[in-house]
All heavy atoms as TSV, in Angstrom:
chain	resi	resn	atom	element	x	y	z
A	1	MET	N	N	123.665	102.099	118.385
A	1	MET	CA	C	123.031	101.014	117.652
A	1	MET	C	C	121.804	101.571	116.982
A	1	MET	O	O	120.851	101.997	117.640
A	1	MET	CB	C	122.715	99.903	118.650
A	1	MET	CG	C	121.922	98.802	118.065
A	1	MET	SD	S	121.544	97.445	119.195
A	1	MET	CE	C	122.065	97.873	120.772
A	2	ALA	N	N	121.743	101.522	115.689
A	2	ALA	CA	C	120.590	102.109	114.955
A	2	ALA	C	C	119.467	101.097	114.783
A	2	ALA	O	O	118.331	101.466	114.725
A	2	ALA	CB	C	121.070	102.653	113.606
A	3	THR	N	N	119.822	99.834	114.669
A	3	THR	CA	C	118.810	98.821	114.512
A	3	THR	C	C	119.262	97.522	115.263
A	3	THR	O	O	120.415	97.361	115.592
A	3	THR	CB	C	118.597	98.411	113.012
A	3	THR	OG1	O	119.804	97.884	112.514
A	3	THR	CG2	C	118.110	99.561	112.192
A	4	VAL	N	N	118.261	96.679	115.503
A	4	VAL	CA	C	118.526	95.346	116.062
A	4	VAL	C	C	117.845	94.359	115.169
A	4	VAL	O	O	116.772	94.627	114.593
A	4	VAL	CB	C	118.064	95.178	117.517
A	4	VAL	CG1	C	118.902	95.978	118.476
A	4	VAL	CG2	C	116.619	95.513	117.655
A	5	THR	N	N	118.433	93.187	114.985
A	5	THR	CA	C	117.869	92.127	114.132
A	5	THR	C	C	117.556	90.917	114.983
A	5	THR	O	O	118.397	90.468	115.793
A	5	THR	CB	C	118.889	91.750	113.041
A	5	THR	OG1	O	119.265	92.974	112.316
A	5	THR	CG2	C	118.319	90.758	112.059
A	6	SER	N	N	116.369	90.409	114.787
A	6	SER	CA	C	115.974	89.214	115.546
A	6	SER	C	C	116.572	87.969	114.914
A	6	SER	O	O	117.084	88.024	113.797
A	6	SER	CB	C	114.453	89.058	115.582
A	6	SER	OG	O	113.944	88.788	114.280
A	7	ARG	N	N	116.485	86.874	115.625
A	7	ARG	CA	C	116.990	85.611	115.082
A	7	ARG	C	C	116.268	85.222	113.793
A	7	ARG	O	O	116.832	84.537	112.917
A	7	ARG	CB	C	116.904	84.452	116.100
A	7	ARG	CG	C	117.997	84.557	117.135
A	7	ARG	CD	C	117.863	83.466	118.150
A	7	ARG	NE	N	117.093	84.060	119.250
A	7	ARG	CZ	C	116.467	83.442	120.197
A	7	ARG	NH1	N	116.480	82.107	120.195
A	7	ARG	NH2	N	115.815	84.041	121.127
A	8	SER	N	N	115.017	85.675	113.625
A	8	SER	CA	C	114.269	85.314	112.477
A	8	SER	C	C	114.501	86.258	111.299
A	8	SER	O	O	113.976	86.105	110.223
A	8	SER	CB	C	112.767	85.327	112.785
A	8	SER	OG	O	112.304	86.627	113.126
A	9	GLY	N	N	115.375	87.275	111.514
A	9	GLY	CA	C	115.759	88.200	110.423
A	9	GLY	C	C	114.926	89.448	110.380
A	9	GLY	O	O	115.149	90.298	109.493
A	10	ARG	N	N	114.003	89.656	111.313
A	10	ARG	CA	C	113.220	90.869	111.331
A	10	ARG	C	C	114.021	92.000	111.951
A	10	ARG	O	O	114.871	91.750	112.800
A	10	ARG	CB	C	111.897	90.683	112.069
A	10	ARG	CG	C	111.044	89.648	111.275
A	10	ARG	CD	C	109.816	89.230	112.029
A	10	ARG	NE	N	108.839	90.269	112.306
A	10	ARG	CZ	C	107.957	90.734	111.452
A	10	ARG	NH1	N	107.880	90.226	110.245
A	10	ARG	NH2	N	107.101	91.678	111.828
A	11	ILE	N	N	113.775	93.260	111.543
A	11	ILE	CA	C	114.583	94.387	111.976
A	11	ILE	C	C	113.734	95.361	112.750
A	11	ILE	O	O	112.601	95.635	112.367
A	11	ILE	CB	C	115.202	95.106	110.747
A	11	ILE	CG1	C	116.154	94.122	110.009
A	11	ILE	CG2	C	116.013	96.314	111.171
A	11	ILE	CD1	C	116.698	94.747	108.723
A	12	ALA	N	N	114.286	95.955	113.819
A	12	ALA	CA	C	113.590	97.020	114.555
A	12	ALA	C	C	114.547	98.199	114.731
A	12	ALA	O	O	115.728	98.028	114.936
A	12	ALA	CB	C	113.194	96.478	115.991
A	13	PRO	N	N	113.997	99.421	114.643
A	13	PRO	CA	C	114.843	100.600	114.876
A	13	PRO	C	C	115.070	100.778	116.344
A	13	PRO	O	O	114.299	100.329	117.198
A	13	PRO	CB	C	113.951	101.749	114.341
A	13	PRO	CG	C	112.570	101.276	114.551
A	13	PRO	CD	C	112.632	99.787	114.342
A	14	VAL	N	N	116.193	101.430	116.681
A	14	VAL	CA	C	116.551	101.777	118.082
A	14	VAL	C	C	116.689	103.293	118.110
A	14	VAL	O	O	117.429	103.880	117.323
A	14	VAL	CB	C	117.821	101.092	118.529
A	14	VAL	CG1	C	118.225	101.512	119.948
A	14	VAL	CG2	C	117.703	99.591	118.389
A	15	CYS	N	N	115.941	103.966	119.047
A	15	CYS	CA	C	115.997	105.397	119.164
A	15	CYS	C	C	117.400	105.871	119.476
A	15	CYS	O	O	118.018	105.357	120.449
A	15	CYS	CB	C	114.979	105.876	120.252
A	15	CYS	SG	S	114.958	107.636	120.440
A	16	GLN	N	N	117.895	106.845	118.753
A	16	GLN	CA	C	119.232	107.384	118.998
A	16	GLN	C	C	119.341	108.157	120.301
A	16	GLN	O	O	120.456	108.321	120.809
A	16	GLN	CB	C	119.637	108.244	117.829
A	16	GLN	CG	C	118.805	109.534	117.726
A	16	GLN	CD	C	119.233	110.368	116.516
A	16	GLN	OE1	O	120.031	109.984	115.733
A	16	GLN	NE2	N	118.580	111.504	116.388
A	17	ASP	N	N	118.211	108.599	120.877
A	17	ASP	CA	C	118.224	109.385	122.095
A	17	ASP	C	C	118.032	108.575	123.363
A	17	ASP	O	O	118.753	108.741	124.334
A	17	ASP	CB	C	117.186	110.482	122.027
A	17	ASP	CG	C	117.434	111.503	120.903
A	17	ASP	OD1	O	118.641	111.716	120.576
A	17	ASP	OD2	O	116.478	112.016	120.370
A	18	CYS	N	N	117.043	107.662	123.372
A	18	CYS	CA	C	116.723	106.951	124.620
A	18	CYS	C	C	116.946	105.449	124.559
A	18	CYS	O	O	116.868	104.790	125.582
A	18	CYS	CB	C	115.229	107.225	124.990
A	18	CYS	SG	S	114.007	106.457	123.880
A	19	GLY	N	N	117.201	104.915	123.349
A	19	GLY	CA	C	117.440	103.499	123.245
A	19	GLY	C	C	116.206	102.629	123.116
A	19	GLY	O	O	116.300	101.421	122.979
A	20	ARG	N	N	115.029	103.260	123.027
A	20	ARG	CA	C	113.788	102.504	122.899
A	20	ARG	C	C	113.747	101.784	121.569
A	20	ARG	O	O	114.230	102.349	120.578
A	20	ARG	CB	C	112.594	103.472	122.976
A	20	ARG	CG	C	111.272	102.823	122.779
A	20	ARG	CD	C	110.183	103.898	122.855
A	20	ARG	NE	N	108.916	103.384	122.440
A	20	ARG	CZ	C	107.834	104.094	122.162
A	20	ARG	NH1	N	107.917	105.474	122.312
A	20	ARG	NH2	N	106.740	103.553	121.791
A	21	ARG	N	N	113.256	100.568	121.555
A	21	ARG	CA	C	113.118	99.776	120.320
A	21	ARG	C	C	111.759	99.965	119.725
A	21	ARG	O	O	110.736	99.942	120.422
A	21	ARG	CB	C	113.313	98.320	120.584
A	21	ARG	CG	C	114.775	97.957	120.884
A	21	ARG	CD	C	114.831	96.449	120.939
A	21	ARG	NE	N	116.184	96.094	121.446
A	21	ARG	CZ	C	116.570	94.877	121.737
A	21	ARG	NH1	N	115.705	93.883	121.585
A	21	ARG	NH2	N	117.774	94.616	122.134
A	22	GLY	N	N	111.697	100.018	118.420
A	22	GLY	CA	C	110.426	100.053	117.697
A	22	GLY	C	C	109.981	98.635	117.442
A	22	GLY	O	O	110.596	97.643	117.829
A	23	LYS	N	N	108.863	98.512	116.720
A	23	LYS	CA	C	108.304	97.195	116.384
A	23	LYS	C	C	109.225	96.563	115.369
A	23	LYS	O	O	109.824	97.208	114.516
A	23	LYS	CB	C	106.928	97.361	115.689
A	23	LYS	CG	C	105.863	97.865	116.648
A	23	LYS	CD	C	104.559	97.987	115.868
A	23	LYS	CE	C	103.499	98.580	116.669
A	23	LYS	NZ	N	102.250	98.750	115.902
A	24	TYR	N	N	109.320	95.264	115.451
A	24	TYR	CA	C	110.132	94.467	114.462
A	24	TYR	C	C	109.270	94.385	113.197
A	24	TYR	O	O	108.058	94.262	113.239
A	24	TYR	CB	C	110.401	93.112	114.999
A	24	TYR	CG	C	111.534	93.016	115.981
A	24	TYR	CD1	C	111.334	93.207	117.332
A	24	TYR	CD2	C	112.840	92.851	115.475
A	24	TYR	CE1	C	112.402	93.174	118.229
A	24	TYR	CE2	C	113.933	92.825	116.399
A	24	TYR	CZ	C	113.664	92.967	117.760
A	24	TYR	OH	O	114.697	92.933	118.635
A	25	GLY	N	N	109.958	94.473	112.103
A	25	GLY	CA	C	109.292	94.371	110.795
A	25	GLY	C	C	110.241	93.685	109.813
A	25	GLY	O	O	111.394	93.510	110.084
A	26	SER	N	N	109.653	93.229	108.701
A	26	SER	CA	C	110.477	92.571	107.708
A	26	SER	C	C	111.335	93.599	107.023
A	26	SER	O	O	110.894	94.731	106.786
A	26	SER	CB	C	109.591	91.833	106.715
A	26	SER	OG	O	108.528	92.605	106.284
A	27	PRO	N	N	112.601	93.253	106.734
A	27	PRO	CA	C	113.455	94.265	106.086
A	27	PRO	C	C	113.074	94.508	104.634
A	27	PRO	O	O	112.411	93.707	104.020
A	27	PRO	CB	C	114.820	93.569	106.139
A	27	PRO	CG	C	114.561	92.115	106.333
A	27	PRO	CD	C	113.262	92.031	107.000
A	28	THR	N	N	113.481	95.659	104.132
A	28	THR	CA	C	113.240	95.969	102.738
A	28	THR	C	C	114.226	95.161	101.907
A	28	THR	O	O	115.133	94.520	102.449
A	28	THR	CB	C	113.534	97.458	102.475
A	28	THR	OG1	O	114.874	97.723	102.703
A	28	THR	CG2	C	112.668	98.409	103.347
A	29	PRO	N	N	114.027	95.097	100.555
A	29	PRO	CA	C	114.970	94.361	99.747
A	29	PRO	C	C	116.412	94.789	99.901
A	29	PRO	O	O	117.351	93.980	99.762
A	29	PRO	CB	C	114.492	94.625	98.289
A	29	PRO	CG	C	113.022	94.919	98.498
A	29	PRO	CD	C	112.919	95.659	99.821
A	30	ARG	N	N	116.651	96.022	100.375
A	30	ARG	CA	C	118.037	96.473	100.609
A	30	ARG	C	C	118.511	96.242	101.995
A	30	ARG	O	O	119.550	96.665	102.444
A	30	ARG	CB	C	118.119	97.992	100.282
A	30	ARG	CG	C	117.881	98.256	98.783
A	30	ARG	CD	C	117.971	99.693	98.468
A	30	ARG	NE	N	119.302	100.213	98.700
A	30	ARG	CZ	C	119.620	101.495	98.670
A	30	ARG	NH1	N	118.682	102.401	98.466
A	30	ARG	NH2	N	120.839	101.915	98.910
A	31	GLY	N	N	117.661	95.585	102.808
A	31	GLY	CA	C	118.026	95.204	104.189
A	31	GLY	C	C	117.832	96.273	105.216
A	31	GLY	O	O	118.355	96.254	106.295
A	32	ARG	N	N	117.014	97.254	104.865
A	32	ARG	CA	C	116.774	98.383	105.805
A	32	ARG	C	C	115.468	98.200	106.534
A	32	ARG	O	O	114.656	97.359	106.195
A	32	ARG	CB	C	116.745	99.736	105.040
A	32	ARG	CG	C	118.065	100.083	104.417
A	32	ARG	CD	C	117.991	101.381	103.730
A	32	ARG	NE	N	119.299	101.746	103.187
A	32	ARG	CZ	C	119.816	102.919	103.285
A	32	ARG	NH1	N	119.148	103.912	103.870
A	32	ARG	NH2	N	120.977	103.173	102.770
A	33	VAL	N	N	115.233	99.057	107.548
A	33	VAL	CA	C	113.973	98.974	108.305
A	33	VAL	C	C	112.834	99.403	107.383
A	33	VAL	O	O	112.920	100.356	106.614
A	33	VAL	CB	C	114.039	99.973	109.493
A	33	VAL	CG1	C	112.688	100.127	110.145
A	33	VAL	CG2	C	115.057	99.537	110.490
A	34	ASN	N	N	111.770	98.611	107.378
A	34	ASN	CA	C	110.572	98.930	106.620
A	34	ASN	C	C	109.755	99.910	107.419
A	34	ASN	O	O	109.072	99.594	108.407
A	34	ASN	CB	C	109.765	97.673	106.360
A	34	ASN	CG	C	108.637	97.847	105.400
A	34	ASN	OD1	O	108.143	98.966	105.254
A	34	ASN	ND2	N	108.237	96.778	104.751
A	35	LEU	N	N	109.756	101.171	107.007
A	35	LEU	CA	C	109.095	102.250	107.775
A	35	LEU	C	C	107.602	102.074	107.928
A	35	LEU	O	O	106.984	102.552	108.866
A	35	LEU	CB	C	109.379	103.585	107.127
A	35	LEU	CG	C	110.850	104.053	107.143
A	35	LEU	CD1	C	110.996	105.378	106.423
A	35	LEU	CD2	C	111.373	104.090	108.575
A	36	GLY	N	N	107.002	101.319	107.020
A	36	GLY	CA	C	105.551	101.056	107.087
A	36	GLY	C	C	105.184	100.025	108.184
A	36	GLY	O	O	104.028	99.912	108.529
A	37	GLU	N	N	106.154	99.360	108.754
A	37	GLU	CA	C	105.880	98.347	109.735
A	37	GLU	C	C	106.387	98.660	111.179
A	37	GLU	O	O	106.120	97.902	112.062
A	37	GLU	CB	C	106.555	97.024	109.296
A	37	GLU	CG	C	105.942	96.430	108.016
A	37	GLU	CD	C	106.542	95.124	107.682
A	37	GLU	OE1	O	107.279	94.526	108.541
A	37	GLU	OE2	O	106.269	94.617	106.579
A	38	ILE	N	N	107.048	99.762	111.356
A	38	ILE	CA	C	107.672	99.994	112.677
A	38	ILE	C	C	106.798	100.771	113.665
A	38	ILE	O	O	107.113	100.862	114.819
A	38	ILE	CB	C	109.038	100.745	112.559
A	38	ILE	CG1	C	108.893	102.145	111.978
A	38	ILE	CG2	C	110.023	99.929	111.824
A	38	ILE	CD1	C	110.141	102.949	112.015
A	39	GLY	N	N	105.694	101.326	113.192
A	39	GLY	CA	C	104.792	102.062	114.067
A	39	GLY	C	C	104.762	103.545	113.692
A	39	GLY	O	O	105.719	104.070	113.155
A	40	VAL	N	N	103.696	104.147	114.041
A	40	VAL	CA	C	103.471	105.555	113.672
A	40	VAL	C	C	104.366	106.424	114.596
A	40	VAL	O	O	104.523	106.210	115.767
A	40	VAL	CB	C	101.991	105.949	113.872
A	40	VAL	CG1	C	101.743	107.419	113.624
A	40	VAL	CG2	C	101.151	105.067	112.947
A	41	GLY	N	N	104.886	107.508	114.011
A	41	GLY	CA	C	105.592	108.535	114.783
A	41	GLY	C	C	107.077	108.411	114.813
A	41	GLY	O	O	107.779	109.329	115.251
A	42	TRP	N	N	107.660	107.323	114.339
A	42	TRP	CA	C	109.129	107.203	114.285
A	42	TRP	C	C	109.650	108.104	113.180
A	42	TRP	O	O	109.069	108.222	112.137
A	42	TRP	CB	C	109.546	105.773	114.037
A	42	TRP	CG	C	109.472	104.936	115.234
A	42	TRP	CD1	C	108.384	104.353	115.782
A	42	TRP	CD2	C	110.558	104.613	116.077
A	42	TRP	NE1	N	108.716	103.680	116.935
A	42	TRP	CE2	C	110.033	103.813	117.167
A	42	TRP	CE3	C	111.924	104.899	116.117
A	42	TRP	CZ2	C	110.834	103.347	118.180
A	42	TRP	CZ3	C	112.696	104.382	117.151
A	42	TRP	CH2	C	112.168	103.594	118.157
A	43	SER	N	N	110.762	108.735	113.439
A	43	SER	CA	C	111.394	109.558	112.383
A	43	SER	C	C	112.740	108.927	112.039
A	43	SER	O	O	113.341	108.257	112.870
A	43	SER	CB	C	111.556	110.996	112.856
A	43	SER	OG	O	112.408	111.102	113.970
A	44	VAL	N	N	113.194	109.245	110.870
A	44	VAL	CA	C	114.456	108.624	110.376
A	44	VAL	C	C	115.295	109.738	109.779
A	44	VAL	O	O	114.799	110.614	109.078
A	44	VAL	CB	C	114.224	107.494	109.398
A	44	VAL	CG1	C	113.481	107.965	108.164
A	44	VAL	CG2	C	115.540	106.817	108.982
A	45	ALA	N	N	116.546	109.681	110.057
A	45	ALA	CA	C	117.599	110.525	109.403
A	45	ALA	C	C	118.388	109.588	108.497
A	45	ALA	O	O	119.196	108.798	108.998
A	45	ALA	CB	C	118.503	111.199	110.402
A	46	PRO	N	N	118.042	109.591	107.214
A	46	PRO	CA	C	118.700	108.613	106.309
A	46	PRO	C	C	120.171	108.900	106.080
A	46	PRO	O	O	120.590	110.041	105.860
A	46	PRO	CB	C	117.914	108.745	105.047
A	46	PRO	CG	C	117.280	110.102	105.054
A	46	PRO	CD	C	117.150	110.464	106.501
A	47	PHE	N	N	120.993	107.857	106.210
A	47	PHE	CA	C	122.419	107.880	105.917
A	47	PHE	C	C	122.727	106.658	105.089
A	47	PHE	O	O	122.074	105.602	105.253
A	47	PHE	CB	C	123.236	107.857	107.204
A	47	PHE	CG	C	123.266	109.100	107.999
A	47	PHE	CD1	C	122.324	109.359	108.971
A	47	PHE	CD2	C	124.209	110.103	107.715
A	47	PHE	CE1	C	122.389	110.523	109.734
A	47	PHE	CE2	C	124.286	111.289	108.464
A	47	PHE	CZ	C	123.334	111.499	109.471
A	48	PRO	N	N	123.783	106.718	104.228
A	48	PRO	CA	C	124.203	105.497	103.549
A	48	PRO	C	C	124.656	104.491	104.536
A	48	PRO	O	O	125.128	104.823	105.639
A	48	PRO	CB	C	125.376	106.023	102.708
A	48	PRO	CG	C	125.171	107.465	102.530
A	48	PRO	CD	C	124.476	107.917	103.817
A	49	GLU	N	N	124.540	103.208	104.189
A	49	GLU	CA	C	124.865	102.139	105.125
A	49	GLU	C	C	126.329	102.060	105.537
A	49	GLU	O	O	126.651	101.526	106.574
A	49	GLU	CB	C	124.474	100.790	104.497
A	49	GLU	CG	C	122.959	100.538	104.358
A	49	GLU	CD	C	122.319	100.587	105.753
A	49	GLU	OE1	O	122.784	99.944	106.683
A	49	GLU	OE2	O	121.304	101.272	105.899
A	50	ASP	N	N	127.205	102.692	104.774
A	50	ASP	CA	C	128.650	102.670	105.128
A	50	ASP	C	C	129.067	103.795	106.067
A	50	ASP	O	O	130.206	103.844	106.511
A	50	ASP	CB	C	129.509	102.616	103.876
A	50	ASP	CG	C	129.298	103.812	102.988
A	50	ASP	OD1	O	128.299	104.547	103.133
A	50	ASP	OD2	O	130.166	104.036	102.104
A	51	VAL	N	N	128.191	104.707	106.389
A	51	VAL	CA	C	128.511	105.822	107.317
A	51	VAL	C	C	128.530	105.254	108.739
A	51	VAL	O	O	127.611	104.599	109.203
A	51	VAL	CB	C	127.458	106.934	107.236
A	51	VAL	CG1	C	127.672	107.963	108.321
A	51	VAL	CG2	C	127.504	107.581	105.884
A	52	VAL	N	N	129.620	105.516	109.463
A	52	VAL	CA	C	129.787	105.072	110.851
A	52	VAL	C	C	129.675	106.305	111.737
A	52	VAL	O	O	130.347	107.264	111.590
A	52	VAL	CB	C	131.124	104.382	111.073
A	52	VAL	CG1	C	131.275	103.940	112.545
A	52	VAL	CG2	C	131.320	103.193	110.190
A	53	HIS	N	N	128.741	106.252	112.728
A	53	HIS	CA	C	128.486	107.380	113.618
A	53	HIS	C	C	129.384	107.276	114.837
A	53	HIS	O	O	129.970	106.191	115.098
A	53	HIS	CB	C	126.983	107.349	114.053
A	53	HIS	CG	C	126.053	107.429	112.868
A	53	HIS	ND1	N	125.883	108.595	112.159
A	53	HIS	CD2	C	125.344	106.481	112.235
A	53	HIS	CE1	C	125.034	108.348	111.141
A	53	HIS	NE2	N	124.702	107.093	111.194
A	54	PRO	N	N	129.498	108.329	115.636
A	54	PRO	CA	C	130.384	108.348	116.809
A	54	PRO	C	C	130.093	107.197	117.802
A	54	PRO	O	O	131.052	106.748	118.492
A	54	PRO	CB	C	130.134	109.710	117.437
A	54	PRO	CG	C	129.723	110.585	116.327
A	54	PRO	CD	C	128.948	109.678	115.390
A	55	ASP	N	N	128.842	106.753	117.876
A	55	ASP	CA	C	128.541	105.672	118.852
A	55	ASP	C	C	128.820	104.302	118.215
A	55	ASP	O	O	128.567	103.265	118.868
A	55	ASP	CB	C	127.079	105.721	119.260
A	55	ASP	CG	C	126.079	105.477	118.151
A	55	ASP	OD1	O	126.466	105.308	116.970
A	55	ASP	OD2	O	124.829	105.367	118.433
A	56	GLY	N	N	129.330	104.270	116.986
A	56	GLY	CA	C	129.662	103.010	116.395
A	56	GLY	C	C	128.585	102.418	115.501
A	56	GLY	O	O	128.814	101.442	114.778
A	57	SER	N	N	127.392	102.996	115.523
A	57	SER	CA	C	126.283	102.501	114.698
A	57	SER	C	C	126.548	102.930	113.248
A	57	SER	O	O	127.320	103.833	112.968
A	57	SER	CB	C	124.973	103.026	115.169
A	57	SER	OG	O	124.913	104.428	115.054
A	58	LYS	N	N	125.931	102.216	112.330
A	58	LYS	CA	C	126.049	102.484	110.885
A	58	LYS	C	C	124.736	102.780	110.270
A	58	LYS	O	O	123.698	102.281	110.725
A	58	LYS	CB	C	126.680	101.287	110.187
A	58	LYS	CG	C	128.090	100.953	110.582
A	58	LYS	CD	C	128.575	99.785	109.793
A	58	LYS	CE	C	130.013	99.448	110.121
A	58	LYS	NZ	N	130.499	98.331	109.316
A	59	GLY	N	N	124.774	103.611	109.213
A	59	GLY	CA	C	123.549	103.851	108.428
A	59	GLY	C	C	122.616	104.871	109.046
A	59	GLY	O	O	123.048	105.724	109.786
A	60	SER	N	N	121.339	104.687	108.777
A	60	SER	CA	C	120.298	105.657	109.217
A	60	SER	C	C	120.156	105.688	110.712
A	60	SER	O	O	120.427	104.720	111.366
A	60	SER	CB	C	119.002	105.270	108.533
A	60	SER	OG	O	119.078	105.311	107.150
A	61	LEU	N	N	119.706	106.826	111.228
A	61	LEU	CA	C	119.413	107.020	112.579
A	61	LEU	C	C	117.911	107.168	112.816
A	61	LEU	O	O	117.241	107.746	111.974
A	61	LEU	CB	C	120.159	108.272	113.168
A	61	LEU	CG	C	121.641	108.235	113.095
A	61	LEU	CD1	C	122.223	109.575	113.530
A	61	LEU	CD2	C	122.209	107.121	113.981
A	62	TYR	N	N	117.420	106.722	113.946
A	62	TYR	CA	C	115.976	106.701	114.182
A	62	TYR	C	C	115.692	107.441	115.515
A	62	TYR	O	O	116.535	107.412	116.433
A	62	TYR	CB	C	115.460	105.291	114.279
A	62	TYR	CG	C	115.696	104.508	112.987
A	62	TYR	CD1	C	116.884	103.807	112.826
A	62	TYR	CD2	C	114.823	104.603	111.926
A	62	TYR	CE1	C	117.154	103.169	111.627
A	62	TYR	CE2	C	115.107	103.965	110.747
A	62	TYR	CZ	C	116.265	103.232	110.594
A	62	TYR	OH	O	116.516	102.594	109.401
A	63	ARG	N	N	114.497	108.050	115.592
A	63	ARG	CA	C	114.055	108.693	116.793
A	63	ARG	C	C	112.632	108.248	117.089
A	63	ARG	O	O	111.765	108.310	116.195
A	63	ARG	CB	C	114.145	110.213	116.675
A	63	ARG	CG	C	113.773	110.964	117.957
A	63	ARG	CD	C	114.060	112.438	117.877
A	63	ARG	NE	N	115.495	112.643	118.003
A	63	ARG	CZ	C	116.222	113.384	117.112
A	63	ARG	NH1	N	115.678	113.897	116.054
A	63	ARG	NH2	N	117.499	113.556	117.338
A	64	CYS	N	N	112.366	107.839	118.356
A	64	CYS	CA	C	111.051	107.340	118.743
A	64	CYS	C	C	110.074	108.536	118.830
A	64	CYS	O	O	110.479	109.675	118.917
A	64	CYS	CB	C	111.091	106.560	120.022
A	64	CYS	SG	S	111.340	107.558	121.506
A	65	PRO	N	N	108.752	108.244	118.839
A	65	PRO	CA	C	107.755	109.328	118.896
A	65	PRO	C	C	107.912	110.193	120.165
A	65	PRO	O	O	107.757	111.436	120.056
A	65	PRO	CB	C	106.433	108.556	118.960
A	65	PRO	CG	C	106.713	107.251	118.322
A	65	PRO	CD	C	108.108	106.917	118.670
A	66	ALA	N	N	108.223	109.619	121.331
A	66	ALA	CA	C	108.369	110.450	122.543
A	66	ALA	C	C	109.552	111.424	122.436
A	66	ALA	O	O	109.419	112.590	122.777
A	66	ALA	CB	C	108.529	109.540	123.758
A	67	CYS	N	N	110.670	110.920	121.971
A	67	CYS	CA	C	111.852	111.785	121.829
A	67	CYS	C	C	111.702	112.841	120.723
A	67	CYS	O	O	112.149	113.946	120.843
A	67	CYS	CB	C	113.116	110.977	121.584
A	67	CYS	SG	S	113.605	110.052	123.043
A	68	ASP	N	N	110.984	112.443	119.660
A	68	ASP	CA	C	110.705	113.384	118.576
A	68	ASP	C	C	109.801	114.504	119.080
A	68	ASP	O	O	110.049	115.678	118.743
A	68	ASP	CB	C	110.043	112.601	117.404
A	68	ASP	CG	C	110.270	113.250	116.086
A	68	ASP	OD1	O	111.322	113.850	115.860
A	68	ASP	OD2	O	109.382	113.202	115.243
A	69	ALA	N	N	108.790	114.159	119.869
A	69	ALA	CA	C	107.875	115.181	120.390
A	69	ALA	C	C	108.638	116.081	121.346
A	69	ALA	O	O	108.440	117.319	121.365
A	69	ALA	CB	C	106.700	114.554	121.121
A	70	ASP	N	N	109.546	115.533	122.164
A	70	ASP	CA	C	110.336	116.331	123.111
A	70	ASP	C	C	111.228	117.268	122.346
A	70	ASP	O	O	111.362	118.452	122.738
A	70	ASP	CB	C	111.167	115.412	124.033
A	70	ASP	CG	C	111.938	116.150	125.070
A	70	ASP	OD1	O	111.297	116.942	125.809
A	70	ASP	OD2	O	113.139	115.962	125.143
A	71	LEU	N	N	111.874	116.809	121.279
A	71	LEU	CA	C	112.777	117.633	120.456
A	71	LEU	C	C	111.937	118.779	119.894
A	71	LEU	O	O	112.365	119.969	119.885
A	71	LEU	CB	C	113.420	116.825	119.418
A	71	LEU	CG	C	114.297	117.590	118.445
A	71	LEU	CD1	C	115.538	118.206	119.149
A	71	LEU	CD2	C	114.775	116.711	117.314
A	72	LEU	N	N	110.747	118.484	119.364
A	72	LEU	CA	C	109.899	119.548	118.782
A	72	LEU	C	C	109.498	120.572	119.841
A	72	LEU	O	O	109.586	121.767	119.599
A	72	LEU	CB	C	108.658	118.893	118.142
A	72	LEU	CG	C	107.637	119.885	117.549
A	72	LEU	CD1	C	108.263	120.687	116.388
A	72	LEU	CD2	C	106.439	119.133	117.062
A	73	ARG	N	N	109.117	120.093	121.010
A	73	ARG	CA	C	108.713	120.970	122.128
A	73	ARG	C	C	109.892	121.901	122.456
A	73	ARG	O	O	109.736	123.104	122.641
A	73	ARG	CB	C	108.305	120.135	123.298
A	73	ARG	CG	C	107.494	120.842	124.312
A	73	ARG	CD	C	106.875	119.903	125.379
A	73	ARG	NE	N	107.503	118.598	125.570
A	73	ARG	CZ	C	107.007	117.454	125.049
A	73	ARG	NH1	N	105.927	117.426	124.330
A	73	ARG	NH2	N	107.617	116.320	125.296
A	74	ARG	N	N	111.103	121.354	122.631
A	74	ARG	CA	C	112.262	122.163	122.982
A	74	ARG	C	C	112.613	123.158	121.904
A	74	ARG	O	O	112.991	124.293	122.197
A	74	ARG	CB	C	113.489	121.262	123.282
A	74	ARG	CG	C	113.358	120.546	124.629
A	74	ARG	CD	C	114.604	119.736	124.926
A	74	ARG	NE	N	114.620	118.542	124.131
A	74	ARG	CZ	C	115.677	118.039	123.541
A	74	ARG	NH1	N	116.809	118.656	123.625
A	74	ARG	NH2	N	115.590	116.937	122.815
A	75	THR	N	N	112.447	122.760	120.638
A	75	THR	CA	C	112.713	123.643	119.478
A	75	THR	C	C	111.731	124.826	119.487
A	75	THR	O	O	112.118	125.950	119.260
A	75	THR	CB	C	112.664	122.887	118.190
A	75	THR	OG1	O	113.606	121.824	118.203
A	75	THR	CG2	C	112.975	123.802	116.995
A	76	LEU	N	N	110.451	124.508	119.735
A	76	LEU	CA	C	109.468	125.559	119.731
A	76	LEU	C	C	109.667	126.551	120.881
A	76	LEU	O	O	109.498	127.765	120.685
A	76	LEU	CB	C	108.034	124.946	119.834
A	76	LEU	CG	C	107.572	124.177	118.591
A	76	LEU	CD1	C	106.247	123.491	118.833
A	76	LEU	CD2	C	107.476	125.084	117.377
A	77	VAL	N	N	110.043	126.027	122.042
A	77	VAL	CA	C	110.281	126.950	123.176
A	77	VAL	C	C	111.496	127.844	122.905
A	77	VAL	O	O	111.473	129.023	123.147
A	77	VAL	CB	C	110.508	126.122	124.478
A	77	VAL	CG1	C	111.067	126.963	125.585
A	77	VAL	CG2	C	109.220	125.457	124.873
A	78	ARG	N	N	112.552	127.227	122.368
A	78	ARG	CA	C	113.747	128.011	122.068
A	78	ARG	C	C	113.450	129.072	120.983
A	78	ARG	O	O	113.898	130.182	121.113
A	78	ARG	CB	C	114.832	127.061	121.562
A	78	ARG	CG	C	116.150	127.765	121.274
A	78	ARG	CD	C	117.186	126.889	120.587
A	78	ARG	NE	N	116.750	126.634	119.207
A	78	ARG	CZ	C	116.827	125.489	118.591
A	78	ARG	NH1	N	117.311	124.431	119.196
A	78	ARG	NH2	N	116.400	125.349	117.354
A	79	ASP	N	N	112.683	128.719	119.991
A	79	ASP	CA	C	112.400	129.686	118.865
A	79	ASP	C	C	111.439	130.778	119.286
A	79	ASP	O	O	111.422	131.826	118.675
A	79	ASP	CB	C	111.865	128.927	117.644
A	79	ASP	CG	C	112.893	128.085	116.982
A	79	ASP	OD1	O	114.134	128.284	117.302
A	79	ASP	OD2	O	112.547	127.237	116.150
A	80	SER	N	N	110.607	130.508	120.288
A	80	SER	CA	C	109.648	131.533	120.698
A	80	SER	C	C	110.227	132.543	121.722
A	80	SER	O	O	109.645	133.515	122.086
A	80	SER	CB	C	108.391	130.880	121.319
A	80	SER	OG	O	108.720	130.202	122.542
A	81	SER	N	N	111.458	132.235	122.177
A	81	SER	CA	C	112.103	133.149	123.180
A	81	SER	C	C	112.686	134.386	122.506
A	81	SER	O	O	113.025	134.442	121.441
A	81	SER	CB	C	113.239	132.430	123.853
A	81	SER	OG	O	112.764	131.288	124.509
């Protein structure tokens, strides 16, 4: 699940690694997560809305700040070996 939508129509990203939800924000005119409203540190891997991922989610994928930092840390350790 890449995003969740509230009953009021606001959208929040869901981390692809840990399932953490970001802040809810108003959708862009194209119905996507408004990156300026979800909080600092979230990263996005943009995909067209019609792309279906192995977990069944569609469109862009999101990673929370904690998982993004962990990925960076693991990458740096691997590359320094």
